[in-house]
MARDREN-918705 format. One line per field, with one value per atom (N, C-alpha, C): atom name; x negated, y, z. Coordinates in Angstrom, 2 decimals. Each point is the difference from the previous one (the first is absolute). Example, Ala and Ser with C-alpha at 12.3 -4.5 7.8 and 13.67 -1.06 7.14 Angstrom:
BEGIN
name: N | CA | C | N | CA | C
east: -13.19 | 0.89 | -0.90 | 0.35 | -0.82 | 0.77
north: -5.69 | 1.19 | 1.20 | 1.05 | 1.19 | 1.09
up: 7.80 | 0.00 | 0.00 | -0.72 | 0.06 | 0.73
This chain:
BEGIN
name: N | CA | C | N | CA | C | N | CA | C | N | CA | C | N | CA | C | N | CA | C | N | CA | C | N | CA | C | N | CA | C | N | CA | C | N | CA | C | N | CA | C | N | CA | C | N | CA | C | N | CA | C | N | CA | C | N | CA | C | N | CA | C | N | CA | C | N | CA | C | N | CA | C | N | CA | C | N | CA | C | N | CA | C | N | CA | C | N | CA | C | N | CA | C | N | CA | C | N | CA | C | N | CA | C | N | CA | C | N | CA | C | N | CA | C | N | CA | C | N | CA | C | N | CA | C | N | CA | C | N | CA | C | N | CA | C | N | CA | C | N | CA | C | N | CA | C | N | CA | C | N | CA | C | N | CA | C | N | CA | C | N | CA | C | N | CA | C | N | CA | C | N | CA | C | N | CA | C | N | CA | C | N | CA | C | N | CA | C | N | CA | C | N | CA | C | N | CA | C | N | CA | C | N | CA | C | N | CA | C | N | CA | C | N | CA | C | N | CA | C | N | CA | C | N | CA | C | N | CA | C | N | CA | C | N | CA | C | N | CA | C | N | CA | C | N | CA | C | N | CA | C | N | CA | C | N | CA | C | N | CA | C | N | CA | C | N | CA | C | N | CA | C | N | CA | C | N | CA | C | N | CA | C | N | CA | C | N | CA | C | N | CA | C | N | CA | C | N | CA | C | N | CA | C | N | CA | C | N | CA | C | N | CA | C | N | CA | C | N | CA | C | N | CA | C | N | CA | C | N | CA | C | N | CA | C | N | CA | C | N | CA | C | N | CA | C | N | CA | C | N | CA | C | N | CA | C | N | CA | C | N | CA | C | N | CA | C | N | CA | C | N | CA | C | N | CA | C | N | CA | C | N | CA | C | N | CA | C | N | CA | C | N | CA | C | N | CA | C | N | CA | C | N | CA | C | N | CA | C | N | CA | C | N | CA | C | N | CA | C | N | CA | C | N | CA | C | N | CA | C | N | CA | C | N | CA | C | N | CA | C | N | CA | C | N | CA | C | N | CA | C | N | CA | C | N | CA | C | N | CA | C | N | CA | C | N | CA | C | N | CA | C | N | CA | C | N | CA | C | N | CA | C | N | CA | C | N | CA | C | N | CA | C | N | CA | C | N | CA | C | N | CA | C | N | CA | C | N | CA | C | N | CA | C | N | CA | C | N | CA | C | N | CA | C | N | CA | C | N | CA | C | N | CA | C | N | CA | C | N | CA | C | N | CA | C | N | CA | C | N | CA | C | N | CA | C | N | CA | C | N | CA | C | N | CA | C | N | CA | C | N | CA | C | N | CA | C | N | CA | C | N | CA | C | N | CA | C | N | CA | C | N | CA | C | N | CA | C | N | CA | C | N | CA | C | N | CA | C | N | CA | C | N | CA | C | N | CA | C | N | CA | C | N | CA | C | N | CA | C | N | CA | C | N | CA | C | N | CA | C | N | CA | C | N | CA | C | N | CA | C | N | CA | C | N | CA | C | N | CA | C | N | CA | C | N | CA | C | N | CA | C | N | CA | C | N | CA | C | N | CA | C | N | CA | C | N | CA | C | N | CA | C | N | CA | C | N | CA | C
east: -88.15 | -0.19 | -1.03 | 0.33 | -0.91 | -1.18 | -1.15 | -1.19 | 0.24 | 0.61 | 0.36 | 1.51 | 0.40 | 1.41 | 0.46 | 1.30 | 0.49 | -0.30 | -0.51 | -0.36 | 0.06 | 0.27 | -0.08 | -1.21 | -0.87 | -1.19 | 0.14 | -0.36 | 0.12 | -1.09 | -0.40 | -0.99 | -0.07 | -0.25 | -0.25 | 1.05 | 1.26 | 1.09 | 0.23 | -0.74 | 0.14 | 0.55 | 0.93 | 0.60 | -0.16 | -0.49 | -0.05 | 1.10 | 0.94 | 1.09 | 0.11 | 0.47 | 0.08 | 0.75 | -0.61 | 0.61 | 1.29 | 1.04 | 1.31 | 0.64 | 1.05 | 0.70 | 0.60 | 0.26 | 0.53 | -1.00 | -1.26 | -1.02 | -0.10 | 0.82 | -0.16 | -0.01 | 1.00 | 0.09 | -1.18 | -0.34 | -1.10 | -1.34 | -0.18 | -1.25 | -0.13 | 1.12 | -0.01 | -0.31 | 0.54 | -0.25 | -1.46 | -0.58 | -1.41 | -0.90 | 0.31 | -0.82 | 0.12 | 1.18 | 0.23 | -0.83 | -0.40 | -0.84 | -1.42 | -0.28 | -1.29 | 0.04 | 1.22 | 0.16 | -1.10 | -0.08 | -1.13 | -0.12 | 1.12 | -0.05 | -0.83 | -0.32 | -0.79 | -1.50 | -0.40 | -1.41 | -0.29 | -0.98 | -0.22 | -0.62 | -0.51 | -0.70 | 0.83 | 1.30 | 0.84 | 1.13 | 0.70 | 1.11 | 1.35 | 0.06 | 1.23 | 1.07 | 1.23 | 1.03 | 0.56 | 0.37 | 0.76 | 1.39 | 0.69 | 1.27 | 0.99 | 0.15 | 0.98 | -0.44 | -1.26 | -0.52 | -0.10 | 0.49 | -0.19 | 0.68 | 1.22 | 0.69 | -0.74 | -0.48 | -0.76 | -1.29 | -0.62 | -1.22 | 0.27 | 1.12 | 0.36 | 0.35 | 0.75 | 0.38 | -1.24 | -1.00 | -1.24 | -0.72 | 0.00 | -0.63 | 0.73 | 1.34 | 0.79 | -0.22 | -0.17 | -0.29 | -1.36 | -0.98 | -1.31 | 0.06 | 0.86 | 0.19 | 0.61 | 1.01 | 0.66 | -1.01 | -0.93 | -1.00 | -1.19 | -0.08 | -1.01 | -1.33 | -0.12 | -1.30 | -0.06 | 1.15 | 0.00 | 1.04 | -0.32 | 0.98 | -0.09 | 1.05 | -0.01 | 0.70 | -0.53 | 0.58 | 0.41 | 1.06 | 0.28 | -0.72 | -0.67 | -0.64 | 1.00 | 0.40 | 1.12 | -0.44 | 0.46 | -0.20 | 0.95 | -0.54 | 0.80 | 1.12 | -0.29 | 0.98 | 1.20 | -0.23 | 1.07 | 0.52 | -0.76 | 0.40 | -0.35 | -0.73 | -0.40 | -1.06 | 0.21 | -0.99 | -1.17 | -1.21 | -1.21 | -0.77 | 0.28 | -0.74 | 0.15 | -0.98 | 0.06 | -1.41 | -0.12 | -1.26 | 0.33 | -0.94 | 0.28 | -1.20 | 0.30 | -0.94 | 0.21 | -1.08 | 0.17 | -1.15 | 0.09 | -0.95 | -0.20 | 1.12 | 0.02 | -0.44 | -1.06 | -0.55 | -0.03 | 1.11 | 0.07 | -1.09 | -0.39 | -0.97 | -1.35 | -0.37 | -1.28 | 0.21 | 1.27 | 0.35 | -0.59 | 0.41 | -0.45 | 1.21 | 0.04 | 0.98 | -0.74 | 0.60 | -0.50 | 1.05 | -0.45 | 0.89 | -0.04 | 1.16 | 0.03 | 1.40 | 0.20 | 1.26 | 0.35 | -1.02 | 0.17 | 0.11 | 1.04 | 0.12 | 0.92 | -0.23 | 0.74 | 0.42 | 1.09 | 0.42 | -1.15 | -0.11 | -1.15 | -0.12 | 1.12 | -0.05 | -0.66 | -0.07 | -0.65 | -1.36 | -0.44 | -1.34 | -1.01 | -1.11 | -1.04 | 0.50 | 1.07 | 0.47 | -0.41 | 0.56 | -0.32 | 0.74 | 0.91 | 0.90 | -0.75 | -0.91 | -0.69 | -0.87 | -0.73 | -0.85 | 0.85 | 1.15 | 0.90 | 0.53 | 0.42 | 0.51 | -1.07 | -1.22 | -1.07 | -0.33 | 0.01 | -0.25 | 1.06 | 1.26 | 1.09 | -0.13 | -0.27 | -0.04 | -1.24 | -1.14 | -1.21 | 0.13 | 0.56 | 0.20 | 0.91 | 1.10 | 0.93 | -0.66 | -0.76 | -0.65 | -1.03 | -0.87 | -1.07 | 0.49 | 0.80 | 0.34 | 1.23 | 0.98 | 1.22 | -0.02 | -0.43 | 0.00 | -1.27 | -1.01 | -1.24 | -0.81 | 0.11 | -0.73 | -1.51 | -0.71 | -1.46 | -0.51 | 0.76 | -0.42 | 1.21 | -0.18 | 0.97 | -0.71 | 0.67 | -0.61 | 0.76 | -0.67 | 0.59 | -0.53 | 0.76 | -0.47 | 0.51 | -0.77 | 0.44 | -0.63 | 0.60 | -0.49 | -1.38 | -0.88 | -1.36 | -0.01 | 1.07 | 0.08 | 0.80 | 0.50 | 0.75 | -0.98 | -0.77 | -1.07 | 0.54 | 1.17 | 0.60 | 0.33 | 0.55 | 0.33 | -1.26 | -1.05 | -1.25 | -0.56 | 0.03 | -0.50 | 0.85 | 1.31 | 0.90 | -0.26 | -0.20 | -0.27 | -1.34 | -1.00 | -1.32 | 0.06 | 0.86 | 0.16 | 0.55 | 0.73 | 0.55 | -1.09 | -1.15 | -1.07 | -0.10 | 0.78 | -0.05 | -1.30 | -0.43 | -1.22 | 0.35 | -0.77 | 0.23 | -0.55 | 0.88 | -0.41 | -0.54 | 0.52 | -0.44 | 1.08 | -0.24 | 0.93 | 0.37 | 1.30 | 0.48 | 0.28 | -0.76 | 0.11 | 1.12 | 0.69 | 1.09 | 1.07 | 0.44 | 0.78 | 1.51 | 0.52 | 1.45 | 0.42 | 1.22 | 0.48 | 0.45 | -0.27 | 0.56 | 1.35 | 0.72 | 1.33 | -0.08 | -1.17 | -0.11 | -0.50 | -0.14 | -0.40 | -1.49 | -0.82 | -1.44 | -0.27 | -1.19 | -0.37 | -0.98 | 0.29 | -0.85 | -1.00 | -1.11 | -0.88 | 0.56 | -0.08 | 0.54 | -1.13 | -0.03 | -1.00 | 0.59 | -0.71 | 0.47 | -0.74 | 0.77 | -0.55 | 0.56 | -0.70 | 0.54 | -0.57 | 0.69 | -0.46 | 0.23 | -0.99 | 0.13 | 0.46 | 0.57 | 0.58 | -1.02 | -1.26 | -1.03 | -0.32 | 0.35 | -0.24 | 1.16 | 1.13 | 1.21 | -0.12 | -0.56 | -0.04 | -0.71 | -1.12 | -0.72 | 0.82 | 0.63 | 0.83 | 1.19 | 0.61 | 1.14 | -0.42 | -1.15 | -0.51 | -0.19 | -0.55 | -0.23 | 1.32 | 0.99 | 1.30 | 0.70 | -0.08 | 0.61 | -0.70 | -1.32 | -0.76 | 0.45 | 0.16 | 0.44 | 1.39 | 0.88 | 1.35 | -0.03 | -0.88 | -0.14 | -0.52 | -0.98 | -0.54 | 1.08 | 0.81 | 1.07 | 1.03 | 0.33 | 0.98 | -0.49 | -1.30 | -0.56 | 0.02 | -0.08 | 0.04 | 1.42 | 0.96 | 1.41 | 0.57
north: 123.09 | 0.39 | -0.92 | -0.52 | -0.91 | 0.78 | -0.67 | 0.63 | 0.34 | -0.94 | 0.25 | 0.22 | 1.22 | 0.35 | -0.17 | -0.25 | -0.12 | 1.26 | -0.22 | 1.11 | -0.48 | 0.92 | -0.28 | 0.75 | -0.71 | 0.59 | -0.11 | 1.04 | -0.07 | 0.80 | -0.50 | 0.67 | -0.75 | 0.72 | -0.58 | -1.03 | 0.32 | -0.86 | -1.22 | -0.12 | -1.15 | 0.48 | -0.76 | 0.34 | -1.16 | 0.27 | -0.99 | 0.35 | -0.93 | 0.23 | -1.19 | 0.21 | -1.10 | -1.20 | -1.18 | -1.21 | -0.30 | -0.36 | -0.28 | -1.18 | -0.55 | -1.13 | 0.38 | 1.28 | 0.45 | -0.18 | -0.25 | -0.21 | -1.47 | -0.87 | -1.44 | -0.37 | 0.41 | -0.38 | 0.57 | 1.25 | 0.64 | -0.64 | -0.40 | -0.65 | -1.37 | -0.74 | -1.32 | 0.13 | 1.03 | 0.22 | 0.36 | 0.81 | 0.39 | -1.23 | -0.86 | -1.20 | -0.96 | -0.01 | -0.89 | 0.41 | 1.27 | 0.48 | -0.52 | -1.18 | -0.64 | -1.18 | -0.31 | -1.10 | 0.06 | 1.14 | 0.31 | -0.94 | -0.62 | -0.92 | -1.25 | -0.23 | -1.19 | 0.20 | 1.24 | 0.27 | -0.43 | -0.86 | -0.57 | 1.00 | 1.13 | 0.93 | 1.26 | -0.06 | 1.17 | -0.36 | 1.04 | -0.18 | 0.26 | -0.03 | 0.33 | -1.07 | 0.42 | -0.99 | -0.67 | -1.28 | -0.66 | 0.63 | -0.07 | 0.72 | -0.26 | -1.26 | -0.33 | 0.46 | 0.42 | 0.42 | 1.52 | 0.73 | 1.46 | 0.66 | -0.42 | 0.61 | -0.27 | -1.23 | -0.34 | 0.80 | 0.25 | 0.80 | 1.42 | 0.58 | 1.35 | 0.00 | -1.01 | -0.07 | -0.13 | -0.76 | -0.12 | 1.35 | 0.73 | 1.32 | 0.96 | -0.06 | 0.87 | -0.36 | -1.29 | -0.42 | 0.54 | -0.03 | 0.55 | 1.50 | 0.68 | 1.44 | 0.25 | -0.81 | 0.13 | -0.23 | -0.94 | -0.32 | 0.96 | 0.84 | 1.05 | -0.37 | -1.23 | -0.39 | 0.01 | 0.22 | 0.05 | 1.00 | 0.74 | 0.88 | -0.22 | -0.61 | -0.39 | 1.04 | 0.19 | 0.89 | -0.79 | 0.45 | -0.41 | 0.99 | -0.52 | 0.85 | 0.14 | 1.23 | 0.27 | 0.97 | -0.27 | 0.96 | 1.17 | 1.18 | 1.13 | 0.36 | -0.04 | 0.47 | -0.93 | -1.32 | -0.97 | -0.71 | 0.06 | -0.75 | -1.47 | -0.42 | -1.40 | -0.38 | -1.10 | -0.47 | -0.65 | 0.44 | -0.50 | -0.97 | -0.03 | -0.87 | 0.47 | -0.34 | 0.36 | 0.15 | 0.78 | 0.17 | 0.39 | -0.20 | 0.23 | 0.58 | 0.77 | 0.16 | -1.19 | -0.59 | -1.13 | 0.01 | -0.88 | 0.01 | 1.43 | 0.66 | 1.39 | 0.05 | 0.74 | 0.10 | 1.47 | 0.49 | 1.42 | 0.42 | -0.89 | 0.36 | 0.43 | -0.59 | 0.36 | 0.69 | 0.33 | 0.69 | -0.71 | -1.25 | -0.84 | -0.68 | -0.03 | -0.80 | -0.77 | -1.08 | -0.68 | 0.15 | -0.08 | 0.04 | -1.36 | -0.61 | -1.32 | -0.44 | -1.31 | -0.54 | 0.72 | 0.27 | 0.81 | -0.87 | 0.22 | -0.70 | 0.79 | -0.19 | 0.75 | -0.92 | 0.35 | -0.69 | 0.00 | -1.08 | -0.13 | 1.19 | 0.53 | 1.06 | 1.29 | 0.21 | 1.22 | -0.28 | -1.25 | -0.30 | 0.61 | 0.47 | 0.71 | 1.30 | 0.54 | 1.33 | 0.97 | 1.20 | 1.00 | -0.27 | -0.99 | -0.17 | -0.34 | -0.96 | -0.39 | 1.14 | 0.65 | 1.11 | 1.10 | 0.30 | 1.03 | -0.40 | -1.24 | -0.48 | 0.10 | -0.42 | 0.05 | 1.44 | 0.89 | 1.42 | 0.55 | -0.33 | 0.45 | -0.58 | -1.29 | -0.66 | 0.40 | 0.10 | 0.43 | 1.45 | 0.83 | 1.40 | 0.16 | -0.77 | 0.08 | -0.51 | -1.09 | -0.58 | 0.96 | 0.54 | 0.86 | 1.42 | 0.57 | 1.42 | 0.26 | -0.90 | 0.22 | -0.76 | -1.27 | -0.81 | 0.19 | 0.60 | 0.24 | -1.26 | -0.98 | -1.25 | 0.22 | -0.75 | 0.01 | -1.02 | -1.09 | -1.08 | -0.55 | -0.28 | -0.77 | -1.27 | -1.14 | -1.27 | -0.76 | -0.97 | -0.91 | -1.39 | -1.02 | -1.39 | -0.74 | -0.95 | -0.76 | -1.39 | -0.87 | -1.38 | 0.01 | -0.87 | -0.04 | -0.39 | -0.63 | -0.35 | 1.02 | 1.04 | 1.01 | 1.08 | -0.33 | 0.88 | 1.31 | -0.06 | 1.21 | 0.98 | -0.53 | 0.84 | 0.61 | -0.81 | 0.51 | 1.14 | -0.17 | 1.07 | 1.26 | -0.18 | 1.14 | 0.76 | -0.74 | 0.63 | 0.75 | -0.61 | 0.63 | 1.27 | 0.00 | 1.19 | 1.17 | -0.29 | 1.06 | 0.71 | -0.63 | 0.56 | -0.65 | -1.07 | -0.70 | -0.80 | -0.22 | -0.77 | -1.38 | -0.97 | -1.37 | -0.16 | -0.39 | -0.19 | -1.39 | -0.98 | -1.38 | -0.99 | -1.26 | -1.08 | -0.75 | -0.17 | -0.85 | -1.37 | -0.99 | -1.32 | -0.80 | -0.80 | -0.84 | 0.80 | 1.07 | 1.02 | -0.13 | -0.44 | 0.01 | -1.04 | -0.54 | -0.97 | 0.68 | -0.65 | 0.43 | -0.67 | 0.44 | -0.57 | -1.47 | -0.43 | -1.40 | -0.90 | 0.56 | -0.80 | -0.01 | 0.49 | 0.09 | 1.19 | 0.01 | 1.07 | 0.94 | 1.28 | 0.97 | 0.66 | 0.44 | 0.98 | 1.37 | 0.95 | 1.33 | 1.02 | 0.76 | 1.06 | 1.30 | 0.64 | 1.21 | 1.23 | 1.07 | 1.28 | 1.12 | 1.14 | 1.15 | 1.29 | 1.10 | 1.35 | 0.87 | 0.79 | 0.92 | 1.36 | 0.79 | 1.28 | 0.93 | -0.08 | 0.85 | -0.36 | -1.21 | -0.46 | 0.32 | 0.41 | 0.22 | 1.14 | 1.17 | 1.07 | -0.41 | -0.71 | -0.45 | -1.05 | -0.92 | -1.03 | 0.63 | 0.99 | 0.68 | 0.66 | 0.66 | 0.64 | -1.03 | -1.17 | -1.05 | -0.56 | -0.19 | -0.52 | 0.99 | 1.26 | 1.02 | 0.02 | -0.20 | -0.09 | -1.20 | -1.17 | -1.20 | 0.21 | 0.64 | 0.25 | 0.97 | 0.97 | 0.95 | -0.71 | -0.89 | -0.77 | -0.88 | -0.63 | -0.87 | 0.81 | 1.19 | 0.85 | 0.43 | 0.22 | 0.43 | -1.13 | -1.25 | -1.15 | -0.31 | 0.35 | -0.37 | 0.74
up: 107.57 | -1.40 | -0.65 | -1.16 | -0.70 | -0.57 | -0.10 | -0.57 | -1.47 | -0.74 | -1.40 | -0.06 | -0.27 | -0.10 | -1.46 | -0.23 | -1.37 | -0.82 | -1.19 | -0.87 | -1.44 | -0.92 | -1.43 | -0.55 | -0.70 | -0.60 | -1.51 | -0.72 | -1.47 | -0.70 | -1.15 | -0.84 | -1.33 | -1.07 | -1.33 | -0.42 | 0.27 | -0.44 | 0.86 | 1.12 | 0.90 | 1.34 | 0.54 | 1.30 | 0.96 | 1.19 | 1.07 | 0.98 | 0.19 | 0.95 | 0.93 | 1.23 | 0.96 | -0.57 | 0.07 | -0.53 | 0.76 | -0.73 | 0.59 | -0.72 | 0.59 | -0.61 | -1.36 | -0.21 | -1.29 | -1.14 | 0.34 | -1.03 | -0.43 | 0.56 | -0.22 | -1.49 | -0.74 | -1.42 | -0.79 | 0.27 | -0.72 | 0.30 | 1.26 | 0.40 | -0.66 | -0.03 | -0.65 | -1.49 | -0.64 | -1.43 | -0.24 | 0.89 | -0.15 | 0.14 | 0.97 | 0.20 | -1.17 | -0.63 | -1.15 | -1.21 | -0.07 | -1.09 | 0.24 | -0.52 | 0.19 | 0.94 | 0.51 | 0.97 | 1.04 | 0.68 | 0.88 | 1.19 | 0.38 | 1.16 | -0.28 | -1.28 | -0.34 | 0.24 | 0.28 | 0.29 | 1.43 | 0.20 | 1.33 | 0.98 | -0.50 | 0.89 | 0.30 | -0.24 | 0.28 | 0.96 | 0.47 | 0.95 | -0.66 | -1.33 | -0.71 | 0.27 | 0.35 | 0.30 | -1.25 | 0.13 | -1.05 | -0.03 | -1.17 | -0.15 | 1.15 | 0.39 | 1.03 | 1.39 | 0.13 | 1.31 | 0.14 | -1.00 | 0.00 | 1.21 | 0.31 | 1.14 | 1.30 | 0.18 | 1.21 | 0.07 | -1.15 | -0.07 | 0.51 | -0.46 | 0.44 | 1.48 | 0.44 | 1.42 | 0.90 | -0.45 | 0.78 | 0.07 | -1.11 | -0.02 | 0.93 | 0.00 | 0.88 | 1.47 | 0.29 | 1.37 | 0.44 | -0.91 | 0.29 | 0.27 | -0.74 | 0.23 | 1.37 | 0.35 | 1.30 | 1.14 | -0.21 | 1.02 | 0.00 | -1.04 | -0.03 | -0.62 | -0.56 | -0.55 | -1.53 | -0.67 | -1.46 | -0.47 | -1.06 | -0.63 | -1.50 | -0.57 | -1.41 | -0.86 | -1.19 | -1.00 | -1.24 | -0.65 | -1.37 | -0.91 | -1.02 | -1.01 | -1.15 | -0.27 | -0.92 | -1.10 | -1.22 | -1.09 | 0.24 | 0.21 | 0.47 | -0.97 | -1.29 | -0.98 | -0.14 | 0.15 | -0.27 | 1.25 | 1.08 | 1.20 | -0.06 | -1.05 | -0.15 | 1.03 | 0.71 | 0.98 | -0.74 | 0.34 | -0.67 | 0.86 | 1.31 | 0.90 | 1.43 | 0.82 | 1.42 | 0.56 | 1.06 | 0.72 | 1.43 | 0.90 | 1.42 | 0.74 | 1.05 | 1.09 | 0.91 | 0.50 | 0.93 | 1.00 | 0.98 | 1.11 | 0.50 | 0.24 | 0.45 | 1.47 | 0.27 | 1.36 | 0.43 | 0.57 | 0.38 | 0.98 | 0.91 | 1.04 | -0.58 | -1.13 | -0.63 | -1.34 | -0.30 | -1.25 | -1.21 | -0.13 | -1.12 | -0.62 | -1.32 | -0.73 | -1.08 | -0.47 | -1.19 | -1.10 | -1.23 | -1.16 | -0.66 | -0.18 | -0.60 | -0.36 | -0.14 | -0.51 | -1.31 | -0.81 | -1.21 | -1.24 | -0.79 | -1.27 | -0.93 | -1.29 | -1.02 | -1.14 | -0.64 | -1.22 | -1.00 | -0.74 | -0.92 | -0.95 | -0.46 | -1.01 | 0.49 | 1.33 | 0.49 | 0.65 | -0.03 | 0.49 | -0.97 | 0.55 | -0.76 | -0.61 | 0.56 | -0.39 | 1.11 | -0.04 | 1.04 | 1.30 | 0.02 | 1.14 | 1.29 | -0.04 | 1.23 | 0.53 | -0.88 | 0.45 | 0.62 | -0.62 | 0.53 | 1.37 | 0.14 | 1.30 | 1.09 | -0.34 | 0.99 | 0.38 | -0.98 | 0.28 | 0.96 | -0.26 | 0.87 | 1.41 | 0.09 | 1.32 | 0.80 | -0.67 | 0.70 | 0.43 | -0.87 | 0.35 | 1.20 | 0.02 | 1.12 | 1.29 | -0.13 | 1.18 | 0.60 | -0.84 | 0.51 | 0.32 | -0.90 | 0.11 | 0.87 | -0.02 | 0.78 | 1.32 | -0.03 | 1.22 | 0.83 | -0.60 | 0.73 | 0.26 | -0.89 | 0.21 | -0.06 | 0.85 | -0.04 | -1.02 | -0.16 | -0.89 | -0.75 | -1.28 | -0.80 | -0.45 | 0.16 | -0.34 | -1.08 | -0.58 | -0.97 | 0.28 | -0.36 | 0.09 | -1.22 | -0.47 | -1.16 | 0.00 | -0.77 | -0.14 | -0.64 | 0.50 | -0.56 | -1.48 | -0.49 | -1.42 | -0.82 | 0.65 | -0.75 | -0.45 | -1.04 | -0.45 | -0.58 | -0.65 | -0.56 | 1.13 | 1.08 | 1.16 | 0.61 | 0.12 | 0.57 | -0.85 | -1.32 | -0.88 | 0.14 | 0.09 | 0.12 | 1.31 | 1.08 | 1.30 | -0.04 | -0.61 | -0.09 | -0.86 | -1.03 | -0.84 | 0.79 | 1.09 | 0.83 | 0.81 | 0.11 | 0.82 | 1.37 | 0.24 | 1.28 | 0.10 | 1.24 | 0.24 | 0.55 | -0.44 | 0.46 | 1.41 | 0.92 | 1.39 | 0.24 | -0.73 | 0.20 | -0.37 | 0.31 | -0.35 | 1.28 | 0.23 | 1.09 | -0.59 | 0.42 | -0.61 | 0.64 | -0.84 | 0.48 | 0.71 | -0.64 | 0.70 | -0.10 | -1.16 | -0.19 | -1.03 | 0.15 | -0.99 | -1.29 | -1.14 | -1.28 | -0.19 | -1.02 | -0.26 | -0.41 | -0.51 | -0.42 | 1.14 | 1.20 | 1.15 | 0.28 | -0.93 | 0.25 | 0.94 | 0.58 | 0.93 | -0.69 | 0.06 | -0.68 | 0.94 | -0.59 | 0.64 | -0.37 | 0.91 | -0.24 | -0.07 | -1.09 | -0.18 | 0.55 | 0.92 | 0.67 | -0.54 | -0.23 | -0.47 | 0.88 | 0.00 | 0.69 | -0.58 | 0.35 | -0.33 | 1.24 | 0.35 | 1.12 | -0.50 | 0.91 | -0.40 | -0.66 | 0.43 | -0.60 | -1.44 | -0.39 | -1.38 | -0.94 | 0.57 | -0.77 | -1.02 | 0.34 | -1.01 | -1.29 | 0.12 | -1.20 | -0.76 | 0.75 | -0.64 | -0.73 | 0.63 | -0.63 | -1.32 | 0.01 | -1.22 | -1.11 | 0.36 | -0.98 | -0.54 | 0.88 | -0.44 | -0.94 | 0.33 | -0.88 | -1.35 | 0.00 | -1.25 | -0.83 | 0.65 | -0.72 | -0.61 | 0.74 | -0.51 | -1.19 | 0.07 | -1.10 | -1.25 | 0.20 | -1.12 | -0.63 | 0.85 | -0.50 | -0.80 | 0.50 | -0.69 | -1.37 | -0.12 | -1.28 | -1.02 | 0.49 | -0.91 | -0.43 | 0.84 | -0.26 | -1.20
């Protein structure tokens, strides 16, 4: 039995469902909103690579180290992006959340906060994780701010850690949250979502 079993998570008009080849066209359309593959600090696939991107995610799921979701607008079925559990370590009950990206039109909306609330809640409350982690490019300052807003703590920087799409080598900033920190983080995320709803 896999540590992360297939599940659909939904809240506030957003649905996370297991990524599948049927999401190919929707995922390509989401990436095209903002030509996200042109950002050097992200993992967004170029249009012609979308199927290979999904196949790689499915291979990771089969091997037990990654579980990818399509982020979908619940009312319309429109694909908004993708996110994953990865570096899944059942022995120590740890997962990381990453490979996350969204169509430009829903960036800075409630979508990312909702997805993180769903994924962190599932990791801590259903899977019994002790730790949830994040990693990001040292130059992806927007990602670092977003992770810090979740209440995660910076663990440190792994220097010369991974290649970027342009061939340069990145330093990776590592973050984590322990299960004891989750109740306070959840309260803060719910507060942020309430604030966003009042502005909408």
